[in-house]
DRENKOLDO-688125 format. One record per residue: residue in three letters; y, z, x of N, C-alpha, C, O in turn. Coordinates in Angstrom, 2 decimals. Layout:
<milos>
ALA; Y; Z; X; Y; Z; X; Y; Z; X; Y; Z; X
...
</milos>
This chain:
<milos>
MET; -1.22; -0.14; 0.74; 0.12; 0.04; -0.25; 1.45; 0.33; 0.58; 1.77; 1.38; 1.14
ASN; 2.12; -0.87; 0.51; 3.33; -0.85; 1.21; 4.39; 0.34; 0.64; 4.76; 0.54; -0.52
ASP; 4.75; 1.10; 2.01; 5.81; 2.46; 1.33; 7.31; 2.13; 1.64; 8.23; 2.93; 1.47
GLU; 7.46; 0.56; 2.22; 9.20; 0.31; 2.32; 9.58; -0.12; 0.68; 9.09; -0.89; -0.14
PRO; 10.87; 0.94; 0.72; 11.46; 0.35; -0.10; 11.95; -0.73; -0.80; 12.29; -1.57; 0.03
THR; 12.20; -1.17; -2.09; 11.91; -2.38; -2.31; 13.92; -2.42; -2.84; 14.35; -1.61; -3.67
MET; 14.96; -3.66; -2.05; 15.95; -3.59; -2.60; 16.10; -4.45; -3.73; 15.69; -5.61; -3.65
THR; 16.60; -4.04; -4.68; 16.49; -4.87; -5.89; 18.32; -5.73; -5.87; 19.43; -5.19; -5.90
LYS; 17.90; -7.33; -5.82; 19.30; -7.59; -6.17; 19.74; -8.00; -7.29; 19.05; -8.29; -8.27
SER; 21.34; -8.05; -7.17; 21.91; -8.04; -8.52; 21.90; -9.56; -8.96; 22.04; -10.39; -8.07
PRO; 21.75; -10.01; -10.32; 21.64; -11.31; -10.78; 22.73; -11.99; -9.76; 22.39; -12.88; -8.98
ILE; 24.03; -11.53; -9.85; 24.96; -12.51; -8.74; 24.79; -12.88; -7.59; 25.20; -13.92; -7.08
GLN; 23.99; -11.79; -6.98; 23.98; -12.00; -5.37; 22.99; -12.89; -5.47; 23.21; -13.85; -4.74
SER; 21.47; -13.04; -6.37; 20.66; -14.18; -6.13; 21.19; -15.36; -6.32; 20.95; -16.38; -5.66
GLU; 22.08; -15.23; -7.41; 22.96; -16.34; -7.71; 23.53; -17.31; -6.34; 23.23; -18.45; -5.98
VAL; 24.53; -16.22; -5.74; 25.07; -16.66; -4.65; 24.51; -17.17; -3.61; 24.89; -18.07; -2.86
GLU; 23.20; -16.26; -3.61; 22.32; -16.52; -1.91; 21.45; -18.21; -2.59; 21.26; -19.04; -1.70
ARG; 21.12; -18.52; -3.63; 20.66; -20.10; -4.21; 21.85; -21.14; -4.02; 21.71; -22.35; -3.90
VAL; 22.69; -20.62; -4.02; 23.95; -21.52; -3.86; 24.22; -22.27; -2.25; 24.28; -23.41; -1.78
LEU; 24.31; -20.98; -1.82; 24.29; -20.86; -0.15; 23.67; -21.94; 0.39; 24.10; -22.89; 1.05
ASP; 22.18; -21.51; -0.13; 21.03; -22.21; 0.44; 21.22; -23.35; 0.14; 21.20; -24.00; 1.18
ALA; 21.43; -24.13; -0.92; 21.71; -25.50; -1.22; 22.61; -25.95; -0.23; 22.31; -26.96; 0.41
MET; 23.76; -25.30; 0.01; 24.78; -25.73; 0.89; 24.41; -25.81; 2.20; 24.87; -26.79; 2.79
ARG; 23.52; -24.87; 3.03; 23.29; -24.37; 4.27; 23.13; -26.11; 4.92; 23.75; -26.53; 5.89
PRO; 22.42; -26.68; 4.33; 21.63; -28.10; 5.18; 23.27; -28.78; 5.38; 23.60; -28.61; 6.56
VAL; 24.14; -29.33; 4.76; 25.17; -29.76; 4.87; 26.29; -29.14; 6.10; 27.09; -29.88; 6.68
ILE; 26.17; -27.62; 6.37; 26.77; -26.88; 6.80; 25.80; -27.01; 8.20; 26.49; -27.22; 9.19
GLN; 24.57; -26.94; 8.43; 23.74; -27.28; 9.71; 24.22; -28.55; 10.32; 24.99; -28.55; 11.28
GLU; 23.79; -29.57; 9.79; 24.01; -30.78; 10.22; 25.07; -31.14; 11.36; 24.89; -31.99; 12.23
ASP; 26.30; -30.31; 11.20; 27.04; -30.33; 12.41; 26.71; -29.08; 12.97; 27.87; -28.66; 13.01
GLY; 26.06; -28.17; 13.42; 25.69; -26.93; 14.16; 25.94; -26.04; 13.64; 25.35; -25.15; 14.25
GLY; 26.59; -25.55; 12.68; 26.69; -24.37; 11.96; 26.00; -23.61; 10.91; 24.89; -23.98; 10.53
ASP; 26.59; -22.58; 10.42; 25.36; -22.02; 9.38; 26.72; -21.08; 8.86; 27.92; -21.11; 9.14
ILE; 25.86; -20.24; 7.95; 26.20; -19.24; 7.01; 25.84; -18.05; 6.66; 24.96; -18.10; 5.80
GLU; 26.18; -16.81; 7.00; 25.30; -15.86; 6.67; 25.89; -15.06; 5.55; 27.07; -14.79; 5.75
LEU; 25.44; -14.65; 4.50; 26.13; -13.83; 3.59; 26.18; -12.32; 3.92; 25.15; -11.86; 4.41
VAL; 26.86; -11.78; 3.79; 27.54; -10.79; 4.46; 27.17; -10.15; 2.95; 25.97; -10.18; 2.66
SER; 27.88; -9.71; 2.18; 27.84; -8.92; 1.13; 28.29; -9.74; -0.37; 28.73; -10.89; -0.37
VAL; 28.14; -9.06; -1.42; 28.71; -9.34; -2.70; 28.39; -8.03; -3.68; 27.31; -7.52; -3.96
ASP; 29.64; -7.72; -4.05; 30.04; -6.63; -4.85; 29.87; -6.79; -6.50; 29.45; -7.78; -7.10
GLU; 30.46; -5.17; -7.20; 29.67; -6.04; -8.43; 30.94; -6.50; -8.99; 30.89; -6.60; -10.22
ALA; 32.00; -6.78; -8.48; 33.25; -7.48; -8.79; 32.88; -9.01; -9.08; 33.32; -9.71; -9.99
GLY; 32.04; -9.32; -8.16; 31.84; -10.53; -7.92; 32.87; -11.62; -6.79; 33.28; -12.76; -6.98
ASN; 33.04; -10.76; -5.68; 33.72; -10.75; -4.25; 32.41; -10.74; -3.69; 31.49; -9.93; -3.74
VAL; 32.62; -12.08; -3.03; 31.56; -12.58; -1.67; 31.98; -12.40; -0.31; 33.11; -12.84; -0.08
LYS; 31.38; -11.88; 0.64; 31.87; -12.08; 2.03; 31.05; -13.17; 2.96; 29.85; -13.20; 2.71
ILE; 31.28; -13.63; 3.48; 30.32; -14.28; 4.64; 30.86; -14.30; 5.97; 31.94; -13.76; 6.20
ARG; 30.28; -14.80; 6.72; 30.43; -14.84; 7.99; 29.66; -16.39; 8.71; 28.44; -16.52; 8.61
PHE; 30.34; -17.27; 9.29; 30.17; -18.37; 9.78; 29.31; -18.05; 11.38; 29.41; -17.22; 12.28
GLN; 28.57; -19.11; 11.11; 27.73; -18.92; 12.70; 27.89; -20.28; 13.20; 28.43; -21.13; 12.50
GLY; 27.34; -20.60; 14.68; 27.05; -21.09; 15.37; 28.64; -22.16; 15.49; 29.80; -21.76; 15.41
ALA; 28.21; -23.38; 15.66; 29.68; -24.62; 15.63; 30.99; -24.37; 14.70; 32.10; -24.85; 14.94
CYS; 30.54; -23.13; 13.07; 31.26; -23.02; 11.99; 32.16; -21.84; 13.06; 33.25; -21.67; 12.53
VAL; 32.08; -21.25; 13.99; 32.72; -20.10; 14.28; 34.09; -20.63; 15.14; 35.22; -20.18; 14.93
SER; 33.87; -21.35; 15.85; 35.28; -22.49; 16.58; 35.68; -23.54; 15.68; 36.45; -24.35; 16.19
CYS; 35.36; -23.75; 14.46; 36.05; -25.00; 14.13; 37.15; -25.09; 13.30; 37.41; -24.40; 12.31
PRO; 37.70; -25.90; 13.73; 38.80; -25.81; 13.03; 39.01; -25.96; 11.59; 39.86; -25.31; 10.99
SER; 38.28; -26.75; 11.05; 37.95; -27.23; 9.83; 37.34; -25.87; 8.60; 37.36; -25.86; 7.37
ARG; 36.82; -24.78; 9.65; 35.87; -23.74; 8.29; 37.15; -23.21; 7.50; 36.80; -22.60; 6.49
ALA; 38.25; -23.25; 7.64; 39.23; -22.67; 5.85; 38.93; -23.49; 5.32; 38.28; -23.03; 4.38
MET; 38.95; -25.03; 5.21; 38.67; -26.04; 4.73; 37.12; -25.97; 3.72; 36.94; -26.06; 2.50
THR; 36.26; -25.78; 4.75; 34.83; -25.76; 4.36; 35.18; -24.62; 3.21; 35.10; -24.73; 1.99
LEU; 35.51; -23.71; 3.86; 35.66; -22.07; 3.25; 36.08; -22.25; 1.55; 35.50; -21.76; 0.58
GLN; 37.18; -23.04; 1.60; 37.75; -23.41; 0.26; 37.24; -24.42; -0.38; 36.88; -24.09; -1.51
SER; 37.04; -25.57; -0.12; 36.58; -26.71; -0.79; 35.40; -26.87; -0.71; 35.03; -27.89; -1.28
LEU; 34.52; -26.23; -0.18; 32.65; -26.15; 0.08; 32.36; -25.00; -0.98; 32.34; -24.94; -2.21
ILE; 32.11; -23.89; 0.36; 31.89; -22.58; -0.55; 32.57; -22.13; -1.88; 32.07; -21.77; -2.95
GLU; 34.00; -22.26; -1.47; 34.61; -21.49; -2.94; 34.23; -22.82; -4.06; 33.35; -22.33; -4.78
ARG; 34.34; -23.45; -4.26; 34.14; -24.45; -5.03; 32.99; -24.56; -5.96; 33.01; -24.64; -7.19
ASN; 31.59; -24.53; -4.79; 30.25; -24.61; -5.65; 30.03; -22.41; -5.89; 29.29; -21.87; -6.72
LEU; 30.62; -21.97; -5.24; 30.50; -20.48; -6.17; 30.82; -20.54; -7.43; 30.00; -20.25; -8.30
ARG; 32.46; -21.07; -7.78; 33.27; -20.80; -8.68; 32.07; -21.53; -9.57; 31.33; -20.74; -10.15
GLU; 31.76; -23.10; -9.76; 30.93; -23.75; -10.16; 29.90; -23.20; -11.16; 29.94; -23.17; -12.39
TYR; 28.83; -22.70; -10.18; 27.42; -22.26; -9.98; 27.18; -20.86; -10.76; 26.36; -20.49; -11.60
VAL; 28.21; -20.28; -10.12; 27.52; -18.82; -10.31; 28.71; -17.85; -11.07; 29.78; -17.49; -10.59
PRO; 28.06; -17.53; -12.59; 28.38; -16.55; -13.41; 29.10; -15.42; -12.87; 28.31; -14.75; -12.21
GLY; 30.54; -14.78; -12.86; 30.93; -13.89; -12.36; 31.46; -14.16; -11.40; 32.46; -13.50; -11.70
PHE; 31.80; -14.70; -10.12; 32.13; -15.04; -9.19; 33.86; -14.88; -8.84; 34.75; -15.61; -9.27
ALA; 33.96; -14.10; -8.23; 35.75; -13.82; -8.36; 36.40; -14.46; -7.21; 37.51; -14.95; -7.46
SER; 35.89; -14.60; -5.76; 36.50; -14.84; -4.27; 35.38; -14.59; -3.44; 34.37; -13.94; -3.70
VAL; 35.71; -15.24; -2.37; 35.06; -15.51; -1.23; 35.99; -15.38; 0.00; 37.09; -15.93; 0.08
THR; 35.50; -14.69; 0.83; 36.36; -14.41; 2.34; 35.15; -14.44; 3.36; 34.02; -14.08; 3.01
ALA; 35.42; -14.83; 4.49; 34.62; -15.22; 5.79; 35.15; -13.75; 6.46; 36.16; -13.27; 5.95
GLU; 34.46; -12.96; 7.71; 34.30; -11.89; 7.97; 34.40; -12.67; 9.65; 33.85; -13.73; 9.94
GLU; 35.02; -12.04; 10.36; 34.86; -12.76; 11.88; 33.48; -12.28; 12.66; 33.13; -11.11; 12.80
ALA; 33.02; -13.05; 12.97; 31.37; -12.81; 13.71; 31.46; -11.88; 14.83; 30.45; -11.58; 15.47
</milos>
């Protein structure tokens, strides 16, 4: 029997992960990646850019035009997304 505690994800966190996973191949094509840091109960999402995205001059545009747009469209209850520094 496994004695490790199981962490249940909120429905919004599961949806955010699903949307980020769908976008990940596009971001990885350019040598980058994104990590989900947190999702709070109010729908605020924190991500962390990785790889080539860390120093990419277009990451602010990626955050707004790709990530935020898709989260807003596909995740009910989404409020905002911000990027933490690596």
